[in-house]
N, C-alpha and C positions, 0 to 999 in steps of 0.2 A: 890847895883850894878845893879841888874835887872831893877830897876826903871830908872837908868841912861841909860841903853841900850835901854829900851823901849822908853824913851823920845828922845834919839838921833836918833833911827831908825824911829820914827814917823816923826821927822823933816826932815830926809833925804828922806823919801818916798814922803812927801809933796813937798820938794824942787825938786825932780826928776820929779814929775808930772808937776809942773809949768815950769821947764826948758824944758821938752819935748814939751809942748804946745807952749812956746815962740819960741823955735827953729823952730818948724814946721811952725808957722805962719809968722815968720820974715825972715827965710833964703830964701824962694822962692822969696819973694819980693825983697830981697837984691841982688840976682843974676842978673848980667847984661844980661846973656843969659839964659832965662827961658826954659830949655829943659825938656823933659819928665823925665830924670833922676832926675833933681832937684825937680820937682813936686812930684815924687814918694818918694824921700827922706823926703820931708816935710810931706807927709802923714804918713810915718813911724814914724816920731817924734810925730805927733799929736796922732796917735793910741796908742803909748807907753805912752805918757803923760796922755792921757785920762784914761788908765788902772791904772796908778799910782795914779791919783787923786781920782778915785773911791775906790781904796784900802785904801788910806789915810782916806777917808770918813768913811769906816768901822772901822778902827783902832781908829780914834778920836771920832766917834759917830755922826758926823754931817749928814751922809747919811741917818740915820734913820728918820731925819726930812724931807728929800726930797727923799722918796723911789723910785719915778719914775726914777730917774737917774741911778738906778741899771741896767737898760736895756743897758746902755752904756758899761758895763763890758763885757758881751759875744760878743757884736758887735765889740768892739775894739780888743778883742783877736782874733776873727774869721777873721777879715779883714786884720790883720797884715801879715799873711802868703801869701795870694794872692798878696798883694802889693809888698812884698819882692820878690816874684816869678816874677812879672812884671819887677821889678827893675833889677833883675839878667838877665832876658831875654833881656832887653834893653841894657845891657852892652855887652852881648855876641853875639847879632845879629846886623848886619849892619843897619837894619831898623826894628824898633819895630812897629807892628800894632796890634790893638785890634780886634780880631775876635771871632768866636763862641767858639774856643778852650780856649781862654783866659777868656771868660765869664763863662765857666764851673767852674773856680776857685771861683767864687762868689756864687755858689749854697749854701754852708754852711751858708753864711751871709744872703741870702734870706730866707733860712729855719728858721734861728733863728728869723728873723724879723716876719715871719708868726706865729711862735710858741709863741712869747712873746707879740704879739699885743693885746691879750685879757687882759693882765696885765693892760693896760692903762684904761680899762673900769671899773676896780674895784674901790671901794671907797678908800679914802685916808687912813682910819683906817685899812682896810684890807691889803692894800699895806704895811703899816708899820709893821703889824703883820707878813706878809709873809717874808719880808726882815729880820726882827729880828730873826725869827725861822730859816731862811736859813743860817744866819751867826752863830748863837749860837747853833743850834741843827742839822745843816746839813740835813734839811728835803728834801725830793725828790719832790720839787715843779718844775714846768716847767722852771722857771728861773735858778734854781740850775742845772738841767740837761743840759740846754743850755750852762751854764758856763763850765761844765765838757766837753761837746762836743766840744766847741770852743777851750778849752785848749788842748785837745787831737789832734785836727786839727793842732793847732800851733806846737805841738810837732812833728807831722808828717812832716810839712814843714821844721822845724829845721833840722831834720835828712836828708831829701831829699836835701835841699840846702847845707848842709855841704858836702854831697857827690858831688854835682855839683862843689862847690868851690875846693874841694880836687882834683877832676878829672881834673880841669883846672889849677891846681897849677903851672904847668910848663909854663903857658901862660905869667905870669908876676911875677916871683918869687922874684924880687928885690923890688917890689913896696910895700910900707907900707900899702896902702889901701887894697891890697889883703891879706897880712899877718894878718891885723887887722880883716878882715872878717872871716878868718878861725879860729881865736882865739875867737871871740865874739859869734859865733853861738853855740859852745859847752857850753860856759858860760851862754848864754841865755837859752839853753836847760835845764841846771841844775836848773836855777832860775824857769823856768816853772814847772819842776817836783816837786820842793820844794813847790811851791804854790798849786799844785794839792794835794800833800801828806798832806800839812799843813791843807788845808781845809777839806779834807776827814776825817782826824783823829782829827780835831778841835785842832790841835797843833799850838798855836799862835806863838811860837818862829820860827818854820819852815816857817810859812806864812811871818813873818816879814823879815827873812833872805832872802827869795826869792824875796820879794819886794825891799829890800835894794840892792840886786844884780842888779836888773833892773835899779835902780837909779844910781848905780855905772857905769853901761854900758852907760847911757845917759851922765853922767859927763865925762867919758872917750871919748866919741864921740865928745862932745863939745870941750874939750881941744885939741883933735886931729885935729878937723876941723880948729881951730885957727892957728895951726902951719903948716897945709898942705892944704891950700885953693885950690890948683890946682891938688890935688891927684886924684880926680875923672876923670878929663880930661886926665891926664897921663895914668891912668889905662885903659880907653877906647881906647886910642891910641895904647897902648902896646898890648892889646888883639887883636885888629883888624890888627895890624902889623903882629903879630904872625900867625893869621889865613891866611893872605895874603901869608906869606912866605911858608906855608904848602899847598897852593892851588895847585890843580891838573891841573889848567888851564894856569899856567905860560908858556909862550912861544907859546901858541896857538892863532890863529887869531879868536877872538870871533865873529867878524863881518862875517867871512867866515862860522863859525858854524851856525850863525843865518840865513845866506843866504841858507845854505843847508837844515836847518830845514824847512824854508819857502817853499822850493822846494818840499820836500817830503810830507809836510802836505797840502799845498795848491794846488799843481799840481797833485801829485800822490795820495793824500788823504789817506795816511796810517791810519789816525784816524778811518776810516770806518771799519778797521779790529778789530773785537771784541776781538781777542786774542793777540793783539799787546802788546809787553812787552817793558820794559825799555831797556833791553839788545839788542833787535832787532832794536829799533830805534837808539840806540847808534851806533851799527855796521853800520847802513845806513849812518851815518854822520861821520864815521871813528873815533869814540870815544869809550872809555870804559864806562861801566855803571856808575862808580863813577864820571867820568868826566862830563857826561851828567847830572847826578843828581845835581852836584855842579853848572853847568852852569844854569840849570833851577831855582835852589834855589837862586843863587847869582844875576843872570842877569834878570831873569823873575819874581822872587819873588813868585814862585809857585812850587809845586811838580809835579811829572810825571802825576798822574791821572788828576789833575786840568788842566795841559797843554793840555792834549789830549781832555778832556771834553769841553774846551772852543771852540775848532774847531767843535766838534760834535754838541754842542748847537747852534753855529752860522749857521751850515748847516741845522739843524732842523728848525730854525726860517724861513729860506728861503722856505723849503719844506712845512711848515705849511700854508704858504700864497699861494705858487704857485700851490699846490695840495690840495685844500680844501676838496676833497672827500677821501683823503687817511687817514686811521686811525692813531691815535697817536701811537699805538703799532707797526704798520708797519714802521712808521717813525723812531721810536726808534731803531728797528732792522737795518734799512737802514743806519743810521749814526754811528752804532757801539756798541750800548748798547745791553746787553743780557737780559734785562727785562724792563717792563714798569715802575716798581717802581723805579729802579735805574735811569732811564731816567727822571722821574718826579722830583726826588730829586735833580739831577744835574741841571735840567732846572730851578727849583725854586731857587737854590742857586745862579745861574748866572744872572737870570732876575728878581727874586722877585715874579714871578707868575708862575702858572702851564702852560703846553702847551695848554690846552683847553682854559684857560683864555686869553693867548696870542693871540690865533687864533681869539677869539671873539673880543678882544680889537682892533686888527689891522684891521680886516674885518669890524668892526663897527656894528656887529650884537648884 
């Protein structure tokens, strides 16, 4: 009976790996409209499929003949969380853009790449020895530690994203795609914990059950996608419709708001006030703080500090050229910054260079 379970589970794990890679590589090409969502979904399938194939390589033994491929396991685990985070953000935001905050999610992946890179330089025999001991003895090699690290990162993302889905559960309660997401995240969390526990205790049945659960998730997603090809588009529409219905800007003349903002920022130059707050600017244009914050986020695609700093940096660029003898610190204070370091950081973020470099570049010195 145990032999039958072992054979069936091995076959299911291998099938899940192949299915994940196939769906990942084929679905994006099959979409008529290749959106950021469809691209991220493809990456999710590829990441999961890669994990399954490496696990099947351990169970069947073929991976011990190609030990270098073990590097793919911590990478595929570590990258899954950030990709799903990007995917969730792309659903809940009107316009998804990749900035420095999004790049921070990739730090664990970069760290794993750096830590595992020496493994490539080892001899083939030493690689095989390390992989064998890692699997059968749970040795504390760098590869093993990276796998634990990536698995715990994935667990953290599972918990966080479940909270995100649950918090937004009123957004689209009738859509199967949303209900499926809430169901599968805990299921995947259990599978991940079983894999961690199984490897830590060298408990093969727990490992296989966890891997089989991941394959079942892939199969469920494949079956679901066949019957609900338009579910993703419907989900996005429903989320954005709900966000619009709850908007604090309904009934307001956004063009008039923009005109008032231009007047206070360009003519009265409120941005030069170092202590200017969101509340004060909102009162100037007859809005509440929440209304102005939503206006800046939805219409200008930026938060309050970025909105103010863009005017400050624009003014600073003019002064740097018109007053070549004025110090950078004096200019920083003049346009509304309270320190040279905050001015330099903001200037660098908006222009890509420091104030001194900008002055040298424009003046030709």
